[in-house]
N, C-alpha and C positions, 0 to 999 in steps of 0.2 A: 254858344248854341246858335244853331241855325234852324231855318224852317224847311221842311221838305214838301215838296210839290207832288200832285197827283201823278204827273207823267213819270217820275222816277220809279214810283210803285207800279205803274203800268208796264214800264219797260222791263222791269224783273218779272213781273207776273205773266207777261205774254211772250216775253223772249222773241219779239217781233224784229228787234235790231240786236244782234248778239253782242256787239262791242258794248252798247249801252246796257244792256241786261247783265253782262259781267260786271261792269263798273257800278250798277246799281246794286247788285248782290254784295259786292265787296263793302259798300257803304252799309248795307242792312246787317251784314254780320257784324261790322263795328258797333252798331246801335244796339243789336242783340247782346253782344258782349258787354255793353255799357262802357265801351271805350270812347264812344262819341254819343253825344246828347243831341237829339233833334226835337222840334215840335212841329205839330201840325194841327190841322182844324177838323172840325167835324164836317164842314164842307168838302175837304178832300176825301174824306172816307166815303160820303155820299157819292161824290164824282166817281171814285173807282168801282164802287158798286153799279152805279147806272151805267158806266162804260162796259163794265164787263159782260152786264145783262144784255145790254141793247146792241152795243157795236159787235162785241165778240161772241154774241149769243151763248153765253154760257148759262147753264140751268142755275137756279138759285142755290142749291145745295153745294155745287162747285164753287160759286162765288162766295158764299159764307165760309167754305173751308179754306179757302185762298185768303180772305181778307182777315179773318179772326187771327192769325198768327201775327200779321202785321200790326193790328191793335195791342196785341200782347208784347211787343218788342220792349225789352227792359228799358232801353235808352230813349223810348219815344214818348215825349209828354203830349198827352192827348185828354182833354177834358172828358169826364164820363165814361172812362174805359168799361166801367161795369154795365153801363146802359148799352154800350155798343156790343158787349157780349151777349146780353139777352136778346137784343134786337136782332143780331145776325142768326140766332137760333129760330126766333118767330119767323123772320122772313125766309128762312131755308125751308120752314114747315110747309110754306106755300099759301098760309092764310092771310097774310097782310103784305103790302108793299113794304119796301124798305123803311120809308118815310113814316108811315103808319106803324110799322114795328118799332121804330125809335120812339115815336111819341108815346106809345103804349108803355114801352119800357121805361121811359122817362116819368111817365104818371106815377107808375108803380114805385119808382124811387122816391117820388115826392109825397107818396101816400095818397095820391088823388084817385078817387074810384069813379068818377063822372066824367064824361067828355061830352061838350057840345058839338055835334057832328050830324051831317046827313049821310055819313059813309057807314054802310050797314056791316062793312067788314069788322067793325069794333064789336058787333053783337056776338061775334065768335069767340070773345075772349072773357075767360073767367075773372071775375073781380073787378071787371070795367063795365058800367052802364052808360049806354048811349043816350043822350037827352038831345031832342030837336029843339031848336030855339022857337 
């Protein structure tokens, strides 16, 4: 098993370097077919979202629709895939930043209903109560 870095995903998603995009696609097809297993980290997914939104100026819905299939790759080892699925949906709705959407999704998974925060964005979520320290 090997680790897959952010730039491989980005070359595939943006196709800004045709040769690298083709090679990345070939690798991702092997991963989807479970012919090759790779691992990545939560930070890589965060970096993909951040780069697509900030550098490539993609709208959140587009970013979510591009990243979700990567998270779902059968041969990809990534902790908390279920949390990423939910977080990408919350993020695409425009109600929360990706980091806040991930944290809210992780809270739900862990059964936590309250968060210490000054961020009023959490007030928009059902089932989560924001508490100021």
